[in-house]
C-alpha positions as a Python dict, from the first residue, in 0.01 Angstrom:
ca = {
    (1, 'M'): (0, 0, 0),
    (2, 'M'): (58, 127, -346),
    (3, 'A'): (224, -197, -520),
    (4, 'F'): (311, -17, -856),
    (5, 'A'): (424, 333, -917),
    (6, 'A'): (179, 499, -1179),
    (7, 'V'): (392, 558, -1456),
    (8, 'C'): (738, 384, -1403),
    (9, 'V'): (591, 23, -1481),
    (10, 'C'): (353, 131, -1761),
    (11, 'A'): (599, 85, -2057),
    (12, 'P'): (783, -228, -1958),
    (13, 'A'): (456, -400, -1875),
    (14, 'R'): (340, -349, -2242),
    (15, 'A'): (691, -394, -2391),
    (16, 'Q'): (550, -653, -2617),
    (17, 'Q'): (254, -388, -2778),
    (18, 'T'): (361, -163, -3042),
    (19, 'A'): (368, 222, -2939),
    (20, 'P'): (179, 486, -3151),
    (21, 'A'): (389, 674, -3382),
    (22, 'A'): (438, 1078, -3259),
    (23, 'A'): (208, 1180, -3582),
    (24, 'D'): (-49, 955, -3430),
    (25, 'S'): (-40, 1108, -3098),
    (26, 'S'): (-420, 1247, -3098),
    (27, 'A'): (-525, 869, -3142),
    (28, 'R'): (-702, 742, -2827),
    (29, 'G'): (-613, 362, -2679),
    (30, 'A'): (-888, 214, -2504),
    (31, 'V'): (-807, 190, -2121),
    (32, 'L'): (-970, -50, -1852),
    (33, 'V'): (-1039, 158, -1540),
    (34, 'E'): (-1205, -58, -1240),
    (35, 'L'): (-1297, 103, -939),
    (36, 'F'): (-1356, -132, -612),
    (37, 'T'): (-1605, 92, -422),
    (38, 'S'): (-1927, 58, -199),
    (39, 'E'): (-2205, 263, -92),
    (40, 'G'): (-2118, 202, 265),
    (41, 'C'): (-1764, 330, 226),
    (42, 'P'): (-1708, 693, 374),
    (43, 'H'): (-1442, 777, 98),
    (44, 'C'): (-1615, 607, -180),
    (45, 'P'): (-1872, 858, -313),
    (46, 'E'): (-1571, 1132, -386),
    (47, 'A'): (-1404, 875, -616),
    (48, 'D'): (-1736, 741, -758),
    (49, 'A'): (-1814, 1108, -865),
    (50, 'M'): (-1474, 1132, -996),
    (51, 'L'): (-1485, 809, -1192),
    (52, 'E'): (-1804, 930, -1360),
    (53, 'K'): (-1663, 1276, -1443),
    (54, 'L'): (-1359, 1112, -1623),
    (55, 'Y'): (-1552, 885, -1796),
    (56, 'S'): (-1860, 1101, -1933),
    (57, 'E'): (-1605, 1364, -1994),
    (58, 'Q'): (-1350, 1182, -2186),
    (59, 'S'): (-1093, 1445, -2140),
    (60, 'I'): (-777, 1286, -2072),
    (61, 'D'): (-542, 1281, -2409),
    (62, 'G'): (-466, 979, -2576),
    (63, 'A'): (-694, 746, -2363),
    (64, 'Q'): (-1047, 621, -2396),
    (65, 'I'): (-1185, 533, -2070),
    (66, 'I'): (-1380, 241, -2026),
    (67, 'A'): (-1487, 220, -1665),
    (68, 'L'): (-1621, -38, -1462),
    (69, 'E'): (-1740, 7, -1093),
    (70, 'E'): (-1758, -304, -896),
    (71, 'H'): (-1926, -272, -555),
    (72, 'V'): (-1773, -504, -295),
    (73, 'D'): (-1986, -660, -15),
    (74, 'Y'): (-1768, -603, 300),
    (75, 'W'): (-1911, -269, 356),
    (76, 'D'): (-2284, -399, 385),
    (77, 'R'): (-2409, -358, 728),
    (78, 'E'): (-2730, -365, 900),
    (79, 'A'): (-2781, 0, 848),
    (80, 'W'): (-2709, -26, 486),
    (81, 'V'): (-2688, -297, 225),
    (82, 'D'): (-2536, -166, -108),
    (83, 'H'): (-2760, -327, -342),
    (84, 'Y'): (-2520, -309, -645),
    (85, 'S'): (-2250, -523, -409),
    (86, 'S'): (-2186, -889, -480),
    (87, 'P'): (-1933, -1130, -329),
    (88, 'A'): (-1784, -1196, -670),
    (89, 'F'): (-1669, -849, -681),
    (90, 'T'): (-1503, -887, -351),
    (91, 'Q'): (-1357, -1193, -501),
    (92, 'R'): (-1207, -1024, -802),
    (93, 'Q'): (-1057, -763, -613),
    (94, 'R'): (-874, -996, -371),
    (95, 'A'): (-702, -1210, -682),
    (96, 'Y'): (-580, -868, -760),
    (97, 'A'): (-455, -802, -395),
    (98, 'D'): (-291, -1163, -431),
    (99, 'A'): (-119, -1091, -770),
    (100, 'M'): (2, -773, -652),
    (101, 'D'): (112, -879, -333),
    (102, 'L'): (-112, -622, -108),
    (103, 'E'): (-164, -694, 252),
    (104, 'S'): (-548, -613, 260),
    (105, 'L'): (-835, -506, 55),
    (106, 'Y'): (-955, -140, 80),
    (107, 'T'): (-1202, 102, -96),
    (108, 'P'): (-1193, 281, -284),
    (109, 'Q'): (-929, 129, -509),
    (110, 'M'): (-881, 191, -864),
    (111, 'I'): (-695, -40, -1090),
    (112, 'V'): (-593, 60, -1437),
    (113, 'D'): (-545, -206, -1714),
    (114, 'G'): (-479, -471, -1442),
    (115, 'L'): (-146, -324, -1378),
    (116, 'V'): (-164, -4, -1160),
    (117, 'E'): (-356, 13, -830),
    (118, 'F'): (-399, 317, -640),
    (119, 'V'): (-653, 489, -370),
    (120, 'G'): (-935, 550, -624),
    (121, 'N'): (-1003, 926, -530),
    (122, 'N'): (-664, 1025, -636),
    (123, 'A'): (-740, 1232, -907),
    (124, 'S'): (-410, 1345, -1021),
    (125, 'R'): (-258, 995, -1020),
    (126, 'A'): (-572, 850, -1229),
    (127, 'R'): (-514, 1118, -1489),
    (128, 'A'): (-150, 1019, -1513),
    (129, 'T'): (-172, 665, -1511),
    (130, 'I'): (-465, 645, -1751),
    (131, 'S'): (-289, 901, -1998),
    (132, 'A'): (24, 715, -2010),
    (133, 'L'): (-125, 343, -2075),
    (134, 'G'): (-364, 511, -2309),
    (135, 'R'): (-67, 605, -2527),
    (136, 'V'): (29, 244, -2546),
    (137, 'P'): (-262, 72, -2721),
    (138, 'L'): (-429, -253, -2672),
    (139, 'P'): (-560, -492, -2939),
    (140, 'A'): (-930, -433, -2981),
    (141, 'V'): (-1193, -699, -2880),
    (142, 'R'): (-1483, -681, -3134),
    (143, 'I'): (-1822, -760, -3015),
    (144, 'L'): (-2045, -880, -3274),
    (145, 'P'): (-2412, -994, -3299),
    (146, 'A'): (-2420, -1357, -3393),
    (147, 'A'): (-2705, -1514, -3578),
    (148, 'A'): (-2691, -1853, -3410),
    (149, 'A'): (-2490, -2105, -3235),
    (150, 'P'): (-2341, -2378, -3455),
    (151, 'D'): (-2652, -2616, -3328),
    (152, 'G'): (-2885, -2336, -3457),
    (153, 'K'): (-3022, -2246, -3123),
    (154, 'Q'): (-3049, -1914, -2966),
    (155, 'P'): (-3083, -1847, -2594),
    (156, 'A'): (-3439, -1785, -2468),
    (157, 'G'): (-3483, -1428, -2439),
    (158, 'G'): (-3143, -1319, -2497),
    (159, 'A'): (-2875, -1327, -2769),
    (160, 'L'): (-2545, -1441, -2900),
    (161, 'V'): (-2254, -1237, -2937),
    (162, 'R'): (-1913, -1322, -3123),
    (163, 'L'): (-1593, -1203, -2952),
    (164, 'E'): (-1299, -1146, -3191),
    (165, 'A'): (-948, -1016, -3130),
    (166, 'R'): (-603, -1036, -3315),
    (167, 'D'): (-237, -1006, -3247),
    (168, 'L'): (-264, -1095, -2879),
    (169, 'A'): (63, -1090, -2679),
    (170, 'H'): (54, -1303, -2365),
    (171, 'D'): (286, -1528, -2184),
    (172, 'S'): (53, -1699, -1943),
    (173, 'P'): (-313, -1854, -1999),
    (174, 'S'): (-571, -1597, -2032),
    (175, 'D'): (-941, -1535, -1929),
    (176, 'V'): (-1190, -1389, -2152),
    (177, 'F'): (-1451, -1184, -1957),
    (178, 'L'): (-1758, -1034, -2074),
    (179, 'V'): (-1941, -781, -1865),
    (180, 'L'): (-2284, -605, -1854),
    (181, 'A'): (-2276, -259, -1706),
    (182, 'E'): (-2512, 35, -1693),
    (183, 'D'): (-2433, 400, -1707),
    (184, 'K'): (-2616, 730, -1579),
    (185, 'L'): (-2689, 568, -1210),
    (186, 'F'): (-2735, 778, -911),
    (187, 'S'): (-2715, 666, -542),
    (188, 'R'): (-2933, 814, -254),
    (189, 'V'): (-2820, 639, 72),
    (190, 'S'): (-3053, 648, 372),
    (191, 'G'): (-2837, 457, 622),
    (192, 'G'): (-2497, 377, 733),
    (193, 'S'): (-2190, 593, 730),
    (194, 'N'): (-2327, 803, 395),
    (195, 'A'): (-2673, 852, 514),
    (196, 'G'): (-2846, 1141, 358),
    (197, 'D'): (-2557, 1178, 70),
    (198, 'S'): (-2660, 1112, -291),
    (199, 'W'): (-2388, 1075, -609),
    (200, 'P'): (-2360, 976, -951),
    (201, 'H'): (-2206, 665, -1076),
    (202, 'S'): (-2062, 544, -1407),
    (203, 'S'): (-2092, 199, -1571),
    (204, 'I'): (-2184, -11, -1279),
    (205, 'A'): (-2113, -377, -1332),
    (206, 'H'): (-2453, -588, -1296),
    (207, 'W'): (-2274, -909, -1410),
    (208, 'F'): (-1939, -1080, -1498),
    (209, 'H'): (-1920, -1374, -1731),
    (210, 'L'): (-1626, -1594, -1759),
    (211, 'A'): (-1671, -1623, -2150),
    (212, 'G'): (-1393, -1845, -2214),
    (213, 'Q'): (-987, -1904, -2171),
    (214, 'L'): (-687, -1889, -2401),
    (215, 'P'): (-363, -2098, -2361),
    (216, 'S'): (-44, -1878, -2340),
    (217, 'G'): (103, -1770, -2684),
    (218, 'S'): (-255, -1791, -2843),
    (219, 'K'): (-254, -1470, -3094),
    (220, 'D'): (-629, -1466, -3186),
    (221, 'L'): (-937, -1493, -2994),
    (222, 'A'): (-1300, -1601, -3164),
    (223, 'L'): (-1575, -1745, -2959),
    (224, 'L'): (-1937, -1727, -2911),
    (225, 'A'): (-2105, -1587, -2567),
    (226, 'A'): (-2466, -1606, -2452),
    (227, 'I'): (-2618, -1312, -2301),
    (228, 'G'): (-2928, -1351, -2130),
    (229, 'A'): (-3224, -1052, -2130),
    (230, 'P'): (-3149, -782, -1926),
    (231, 'K'): (-3376, -694, -1626),
    (232, 'A'): (-3702, -495, -1659),
    (233, 'E'): (-3570, -247, -1424),
    (234, 'W'): (-3236, -159, -1605),
    (235, 'R'): (-3258, 107, -1858),
    (236, 'A'): (-3191, -45, -2219),
    (237, 'E'): (-3037, 258, -2360),
    (238, 'N'): (-2792, 279, -2077),
    (239, 'L'): (-2651, -74, -2097),
    (240, 'R'): (-2332, -186, -2267),
    (241, 'L'): (-2115, -483, -2291),
    (242, 'I'): (-1750, -447, -2205),
    (243, 'A'): (-1516, -745, -2312),
    (244, 'F'): (-1148, -803, -2227),
    (245, 'V'): (-876, -1064, -2230),
    (246, 'Q'): (-657, -1069, -1887),
    (247, 'E'): (-353, -1278, -1805),
    (248, 'E'): (-447, -1507, -1503),
    (249, 'E'): (-112, -1482, -1341),
    (250, 'T'): (-35, -1130, -1374),
    (251, 'R'): (-379, -973, -1422),
    (252, 'R'): (-270, -728, -1664),
    (253, 'I'): (-531, -669, -1954),
    (254, 'I'): (-398, -765, -2292),
    (255, 'A'): (-733, -678, -2513),
    (256, 'L'): (-996, -442, -2434),
    (257, 'G'): (-1350, -368, -2628),
    (258, 'S'): (-1696, -224, -2541),
    (259, 'V'): (-2021, -177, -2742),
    (260, 'R'): (-2358, -55, -2636),
    (261, 'L'): (-2615, -364, -2569),
    (262, 'A'): (-2855, -254, -2815),
    (263, 'D'): (-2613, -268, -3097),
    (264, 'V'): (-2574, -650, -3048),
    (265, 'M'): (-2938, -727, -2950),
    (266, 'A'): (-3284, -624, -2962),
    (267, 'L'): (-3418, -446, -2651),
    (268, 'P'): (-3741, -344, -2502),
    (269, 'V'): (-3790, 16, -2400),
    (270, 'G'): (-3666, 112, -2059),
    (271, 'P'): (-3875, 165, -1736),
    (272, 'S'): (-4053, 486, -1746),
    (273, 'T'): (-3906, 604, -1419),
    (274, 'P'): (-3593, 808, -1426),
    (275, 'A'): (-3267, 635, -1375),
    (276, 'A'): (-3163, 907, -1106),
    (277, 'G'): (-3237, 735, -764),
    (278, 'R'): (-3300, 405, -876),
    (279, 'V'): (-3169, 159, -659),
    (280, 'A'): (-3084, -181, -847),
    (281, 'P'): (-3143, -522, -671),
    (282, 'A'): (-2864, -766, -642),
    (283, 'P'): (-2686, -868, -960),
    (284, 'P'): (-2882, -1102, -1133),
    (285, 'A'): (-2793, -1459, -1305),
    (286, 'A'): (-2601, -1360, -1607),
    (287, 'V'): (-2571, -1599, -1897),
    (288, 'S'): (-2658, -1811, -1585),
    (289, 'N'): (-2641, -1510, -1473),
    (290, 'S'): (-2511, -1399, -1128),
    (291, 'P'): (-2165, -1260, -1084),
    (292, 'A'): (-2097, -1523, -826),
    (293, 'A'): (-2157, -1785, -1104),
    (294, 'S'): (-1850, -1645, -1309),
    (295, 'S'): (-1537, -1793, -1138),
    (296, 'N'): (-1178, -1747, -1179),
    (297, 'F'): (-1203, -1367, -1145),
}
């Protein structure tokens, strides 16, 4: 089922990017690591915990891991519904399957920089792939606070951010995504195949927003995106924004960046209850706020 070799495709896929010089080998390149997962999948707790460890430790030479857990909905059953799940994340995984010519969807599935996919609890494969791609850095997407839209308006209760990137290299139209994710969450499952189990999570996606699109050959990105106020039950200090540019046809990531939400908008103090064991509701409306509202995954 693995459509690509872990390392063999890496260099050709980024031939248009400039590899770092040998003297710069200690520099870390940002790498987007997506994990399609579910609380109802019997093999997913191991993959979730593995990604959380990789992300929190940041111990892979040459790579800065930007993690995203995306909880699909096809494991939801009457015995247990994953409250992080959304059909929009299933739709995003299906778009990858189509691009990579996979026969079916499965979990846990890890996809690195939109290029390489493999079973998501394969630690050695994950480390080798992330390390290889981290050494061929992507252009950075800068996420900056914006004072106001051209019409002078600010979103009610939310904020505007400006997304900027330079020196992009892409051969087909590309999508610009803005994602809100929360770190340091913990699952305690009382039903289904993982009943009685508990495990940590890294960077669970609350919403995806299609912020804009770029025609093929566009070298620069500069656009404004509105973000809504976070839900009260989300811990403000653990929220962050992730922005990336992704080719529509190949699905490869061509630019990437991340920032703490608190760095771009004023946030209320988070809930007084600890994050551990907290179960989030279904993903909200984001920027009209639901992952399902953000099409063209």
